[in-house]
VMD Tcl script that draws the C-alpha trace (Angstrom):
set ca {
  {1.34 6.04 -29.71}
  {2.19 9.68 -29.00}
  {5.52 10.65 -26.85}
  {4.57 10.91 -23.04}
  {6.35 13.47 -20.74}
  {7.59 12.17 -18.09}
  {7.75 14.14 -15.25}
  {10.18 13.00 -11.93}
  {10.02 15.03 -8.97}
  {13.34 15.98 -6.98}
  {13.69 17.43 -3.62}
  {16.80 17.37 -1.09}
  {17.22 14.29 0.84}
  {15.15 11.95 -2.25}
  {16.77 8.02 -2.34}
  {19.06 8.49 -5.76}
  {18.15 5.24 -6.79}
  {14.43 6.03 -6.73}
  {14.95 8.46 -9.70}
  {17.81 7.04 -11.35}
  {16.19 3.40 -11.14}
  {12.83 4.53 -13.12}
  {14.02 6.97 -15.01}
  {16.51 4.69 -17.48}
  {13.79 2.42 -17.90}
  {11.94 5.33 -19.63}
  {14.80 6.57 -21.35}
  {16.23 2.78 -22.44}
  {12.27 2.08 -23.68}
  {13.13 4.81 -26.60}
  {15.98 2.87 -28.05}
  {13.76 -0.02 -28.24}
  {10.64 0.98 -29.03}
  {8.49 -0.76 -31.75}
  {10.20 0.87 -35.58}
  {6.61 1.75 -36.51}
  {6.89 4.81 -34.37}
  {7.38 7.98 -35.62}
  {8.31 9.93 -32.41}
  {10.31 8.92 -29.15}
  {8.06 7.18 -26.96}
  {8.80 9.33 -23.79}
  {9.79 12.22 -23.19}
  {11.81 12.56 -19.52}
  {12.65 15.19 -17.65}
  {13.35 16.22 -14.00}
  {12.19 18.91 -12.00}
  {13.02 21.13 -8.64}
  {11.44 24.34 -7.13}
  {13.40 26.56 -8.52}
  {15.14 24.33 -10.75}
  {17.25 24.65 -8.46}
  {19.45 21.54 -7.76}
  {19.21 19.28 -4.86}
  {21.27 17.22 -3.29}
  {20.34 13.25 -2.47}
  {20.11 11.29 0.69}
  {23.98 9.54 -0.70}
  {25.13 13.21 -1.48}
  {24.61 12.64 -4.90}
  {23.89 16.22 -6.37}
  {21.12 16.60 -8.87}
  {20.92 19.47 -11.74}
  {16.92 19.02 -12.85}
  {15.87 20.05 -16.26}
  {13.21 22.32 -15.50}
  {11.85 24.63 -12.79}
  {8.43 22.98 -11.31}
  {6.80 25.95 -12.01}
  {7.10 26.21 -15.32}
  {5.59 22.33 -16.32}
  {2.06 22.18 -17.59}
  {0.78 19.57 -19.29}
  {1.89 15.63 -18.13}
  {1.06 12.47 -18.91}
  {3.59 10.79 -16.15}
  {4.28 12.12 -12.48}
  {6.35 10.60 -10.79}
  {7.37 11.06 -7.03}
  {10.94 9.03 -5.58}
  {11.06 8.26 -1.60}
  {13.36 9.29 1.10}
  {13.44 10.95 3.97}
  {13.09 8.14 5.77}
  {9.14 7.77 5.30}
  {9.22 11.98 6.32}
  {8.23 14.68 3.92}
  {10.19 17.83 2.15}
  {9.45 21.12 2.76}
  {5.93 22.08 2.64}
  {5.89 23.75 -0.51}
  {7.14 20.29 -2.49}
  {3.51 18.88 -1.03}
  {1.71 22.17 -1.82}
  {2.63 21.19 -5.64}
  {1.90 18.13 -5.72}
  {-1.44 19.00 -4.19}
  {-2.42 21.63 -6.83}
  {-0.79 19.49 -9.98}
  {-0.50 15.87 -9.49}
  {-4.29 15.67 -10.25}
  {-3.73 17.08 -13.55}
  {-1.46 14.48 -14.62}
  {-2.77 11.37 -16.73}
  {-1.27 9.17 -14.70}
  {0.13 9.77 -10.77}
  {3.14 7.06 -10.06}
  {5.57 7.00 -6.56}
  {8.48 5.14 -5.86}
  {9.38 3.21 -2.62}
  {8.15 5.85 0.56}
  {7.05 8.86 -2.08}
  {3.96 7.23 -1.50}
  {4.43 9.47 1.79}
  {4.36 12.39 -0.18}
  {0.94 11.94 -2.38}
  {-0.49 10.60 0.62}
  {0.19 13.91 2.29}
  {-0.75 16.03 -0.84}
  {-4.37 14.50 -0.38}
  {-4.27 12.27 -3.82}
  {-4.36 8.78 -2.82}
  {-7.84 9.02 -0.66}
  {-9.63 5.50 -0.41}
  {-7.31 3.37 -2.47}
  {-5.09 0.58 -2.65}
  {-1.62 1.09 -2.41}
  {1.77 0.08 -1.15}
  {5.14 1.20 -0.29}
  {8.72 0.00 1.07}
  {7.41 -3.11 3.24}
  {9.20 -1.56 6.81}
  {7.27 1.63 5.98}
  {3.65 0.43 5.74}
  {2.52 -0.18 8.94}
  {3.65 3.93 9.42}
  {1.62 5.10 6.24}
  {-1.31 3.14 7.31}
  {-1.25 4.57 10.74}
  {-0.39 8.64 9.42}
  {-3.22 7.85 6.03}
  {-6.42 6.20 7.72}
  {-8.03 6.30 4.72}
  {-5.64 4.80 2.61}
  {-5.62 0.39 1.79}
  {-2.07 -0.38 2.51}
  {-0.79 -3.73 1.27}
  {2.70 -4.97 2.33}
  {3.62 -7.58 0.06}
  {3.69 -6.01 -3.08}
  {6.27 -4.96 -4.99}
  {4.01 -2.99 -6.89}
  {0.21 -1.85 -6.99}
  {-1.80 -0.40 -9.83}
  {-5.51 1.33 -9.43}
  {-6.61 3.17 -12.12}
  {-4.28 6.40 -13.00}
  {-2.07 5.63 -9.87}
  {0.37 3.05 -9.29}
  {2.28 2.80 -6.25}
  {5.97 0.71 -5.32}
  {7.92 -0.95 -2.69}
  {10.73 -0.93 -1.71}
  {13.47 0.77 -3.65}
  {13.87 -1.28 -6.85}
  {10.91 -2.56 -6.65}
  {10.32 1.13 -8.61}
  {12.34 -0.38 -11.93}
  {9.71 -2.88 -11.57}
  {7.03 -0.82 -11.74}
  {8.21 1.43 -14.97}
  {9.03 -2.17 -16.73}
  {5.57 -3.08 -16.53}
  {4.22 0.47 -17.57}
  {6.80 0.36 -20.25}
  {5.39 -3.23 -21.72}
  {1.47 -1.55 -21.34}
  {2.43 1.28 -23.85}
  {5.28 -0.27 -26.00}
  {4.90 -3.78 -25.66}
  {6.60 -6.94 -24.04}
  {8.78 -7.30 -26.44}
  {9.99 -3.00 -25.79}
  {9.68 -4.49 -21.64}
  {11.95 -7.53 -22.01}
  {14.86 -5.63 -24.04}
  {15.05 -2.82 -21.81}
  {15.20 -5.20 -19.00}
  {18.00 -7.45 -20.84}
  {20.03 -4.38 -21.39}
  {20.36 -3.34 -17.60}
  {21.07 -6.98 -16.68}
  {17.54 -7.73 -14.78}
  {18.02 -10.63 -13.43}
  {13.50 -11.28 -13.65}
  {11.18 -8.75 -14.61}
  {8.71 -9.57 -11.77}
  {5.44 -9.26 -11.73}
  {3.18 -6.90 -9.35}
  {1.73 -9.42 -6.62}
  {5.35 -10.55 -6.28}
  {6.24 -10.21 -2.54}
  {8.64 -7.89 -1.32}
  {10.45 -10.35 0.80}
  {12.13 -13.45 -0.62}
  {13.81 -16.40 0.03}
  {16.92 -15.09 -0.50}
  {15.90 -12.16 2.21}
  {14.11 -14.43 4.67}
  {17.56 -16.31 5.51}
  {21.28 -16.22 6.31}
  {23.67 -17.24 3.85}
  {25.39 -20.39 5.25}
  {29.11 -19.99 5.99}
  {30.26 -23.49 4.86}
  {31.07 -23.70 1.16}
  {29.33 -26.57 0.18}
  {26.37 -25.40 1.79}
  {26.20 -22.23 0.59}
  {26.67 -23.95 -3.19}
  {23.80 -25.32 -3.03}
  {21.86 -22.52 -1.31}
  {22.78 -20.17 -3.79}
  {21.60 -22.92 -6.40}
  {18.74 -23.28 -4.82}
  {17.75 -19.21 -5.92}
  {18.61 -19.69 -9.41}
  {17.43 -22.96 -9.71}
  {13.67 -22.80 -9.17}
  {12.10 -25.11 -11.12}
  {15.07 -27.76 -10.75}
  {14.66 -30.82 -8.69}
  {14.56 -29.68 -4.99}
  {14.52 -32.81 -3.44}
  {16.52 -34.00 -0.40}
  {18.34 -36.46 -1.94}
  {18.97 -34.13 -4.64}
  {20.75 -31.68 -3.04}
  {22.48 -33.37 -0.97}
  {24.44 -34.98 -3.50}
  {24.68 -31.38 -4.86}
  {26.22 -30.93 -1.37}
  {28.74 -33.94 -1.19}
  {26.79 -35.17 2.03}
  {24.61 -37.80 3.41}
  {20.75 -36.32 3.47}
  {20.10 -36.62 7.25}
  {24.00 -34.41 7.71}
  {22.97 -31.72 4.97}
  {19.60 -31.32 6.79}
  {20.95 -31.01 10.05}
  {23.78 -28.69 7.79}
  {21.41 -26.59 6.46}
  {19.46 -25.89 9.64}
  {22.21 -24.51 11.63}
  {23.99 -23.05 8.79}
  {21.37 -20.92 6.99}
  {19.08 -20.63 10.49}
  {15.58 -21.93 8.37}
  {14.78 -25.53 7.61}
  {15.11 -27.00 3.98}
  {10.93 -27.59 4.95}
  {10.15 -24.31 6.27}
  {12.06 -22.93 2.69}
  {10.21 -25.45 0.89}
  {6.42 -24.95 2.43}
  {6.64 -21.40 3.48}
  {7.86 -19.81 0.29}
  {7.10 -21.97 -2.27}
  {3.89 -20.21 -2.57}
  {5.58 -16.96 -2.88}
  {7.49 -17.96 -6.38}
  {6.74 -16.20 -9.31}
  {6.87 -15.72 -12.81}
  {10.55 -18.40 -13.63}
  {10.35 -19.79 -9.89}
  {6.30 -20.84 -9.39}
  {5.39 -24.09 -10.56}
  {2.91 -25.32 -12.87}
  {-0.82 -26.07 -10.69}
  {-1.27 -29.42 -10.75}
  {2.81 -30.09 -11.12}
  {4.20 -32.98 -8.53}
  {6.46 -31.55 -6.31}
  {9.66 -33.01 -6.38}
  {9.66 -32.55 -2.51}
  {10.10 -35.60 -0.68}
  {7.89 -35.36 2.88}
  {10.46 -33.89 5.29}
  {12.55 -35.94 7.16}
  {12.09 -37.05 10.80}
  {14.89 -34.92 11.69}
  {13.83 -31.92 10.37}
  {14.22 -28.60 12.30}
  {9.87 -27.44 12.77}
  {9.09 -24.65 10.64}
  {9.70 -21.10 10.72}
  {8.10 -18.69 9.20}
  {9.26 -16.90 5.88}
  {8.94 -13.07 6.44}
  {9.38 -11.73 10.09}
  {6.83 -9.21 9.01}
  {3.72 -8.05 10.40}
  {0.82 -7.57 8.13}
  {-1.10 -4.52 7.59}
  {-4.94 -5.93 6.67}
  {-5.97 -2.32 6.34}
  {-5.72 1.56 6.37}
  {-7.91 1.15 9.79}
  {-4.99 -1.18 11.77}
  {-3.08 0.56 13.93}
  {0.46 -0.68 14.70}
  {1.04 -3.28 16.98}
  {4.32 -1.64 17.83}
  {5.61 1.90 18.57}
  {7.99 1.22 15.29}
  {5.24 1.63 12.52}
  {4.54 4.83 13.85}
  {8.29 5.98 14.69}
  {10.77 7.62 11.90}
  {13.08 4.72 10.76}
  {16.19 4.14 9.62}
  {15.25 3.13 6.01}
  {14.91 5.53 3.25}
  {13.06 5.76 -0.23}
}
mol new
graphics top color blue
foreach p $ca { graphics top sphere $p radius 0.5 }
foreach p [lrange $ca 0 end-1] q [lrange $ca 1 end] { graphics top cylinder $p $q radius 0.2 }
display resetview
């Protein structure tokens, strides 16, 4: 494998974690790449217009390595998100429009998808972005097929990721493709990643869809469920762990978490992937819901963007919302 040249485009107002998270993955991959490689797996650099320092949305100032005007041959071009789904100065978009198609691989992190779309580099493709910006993306660029749930989407030489830390998952997947699974897992361990998630995993999770309980016994069980998705999650087992009767635990869980046990089981189990997925055909350890269990709620309170032609159901999709990167 020859060294792959990776360039991160930087601009004022970008989200710093959209840059530093994936960048660390590629840099760390050089330390764990197969021993037979004669050169580093990746040559990673950052660039800006004029090579000028840029200040991120959090106030962090970054001094890029190169002036974008001097960049020629590239293997991978990575565009971080930021600006609450808005766009940077026109010269940045114009540079992407002229040079983006020359890169062998295009990658966007979070709302960086908006920049690639504005530059005309995503027409007709399946893409994703931060879940809170999917409706806006579909409305502003109707030629795109926007998928709101996956943490990243790969189609040919283009890869787009969901919100913020999903860019790290995408970078790990790219490292696995280039350097092998062992290298990707070694990088994940070094970065203390809880789980290297597959691309089709939802941007939503049980933990994000619910609130943490106030009462210690219920909160401890809630945390235990998140850390042991493969364990016995039957009502009896969970009630024993909380030192409560099944009926008392059922009511306490619903009241504290804002979601019934049955809603958590049925609404979110199908979204589990990797460590949390159950083998097809394996009997579930969950018993039928008790009679006094509250009616199930939806696991994720978000609207689905069926296609790029779908218009937002509310004004929220077309407005500049407060999420960045």
